[in-house]
N, C-alpha and C positions, 0 to 999 in steps of 0.2 A: 432642768433636766427632767425628762419624762421616763416614766417606768417602762422597761423593755417588756414587750409582750412575748411570752413565750409561743413557739410555732404551734399552731393547732394540728397541722399534720406532721408527725414525726418521720414517717416514711412514705415514699410515693405509693399511689394506689395500685399500680401493677405490680410493684415489688411485694406488698402485703398480700396481693391477690396470689402471686407465685407462691409465696411462703404458705399461705392457706392451702393451696392446691397440693403442694407437696406434702403437707402434714396429712391431708385428706387421702392421697395416694398411699402414703406409708401405712395408714391405718387399714385402708382397704387390703393392701398386700399382706399385712399381718393376719387380717380377719380371715383371708381366703387361703393363706399357706399354712396356718396353724392346723387345721383338720387334716389337710394332705400330709403334713409331717407326722401327726398322731396315727393317721392310718397306715402309713408306711412303716413306722415303728412297730404298730401292733401286728402288721403282716409279717415282718421279719421275726418278731418274737414268736408268733403262732407257729411259723415255719420250723423254727429252731425247737420248739418245745414239744411239738406234736409230731415231728419227723415225717 
């Protein structure tokens, strides 16, 4: 009986690439939407407080 080798590649390359791309896309969306949300909230607060 020979020792069974564990598979070197756990997931296919295209799947890991898609997963990496989705994480990168999510990071970009968060990075670019956060300043927009902050500026929108500050605009609303400014218009409410200054009349």
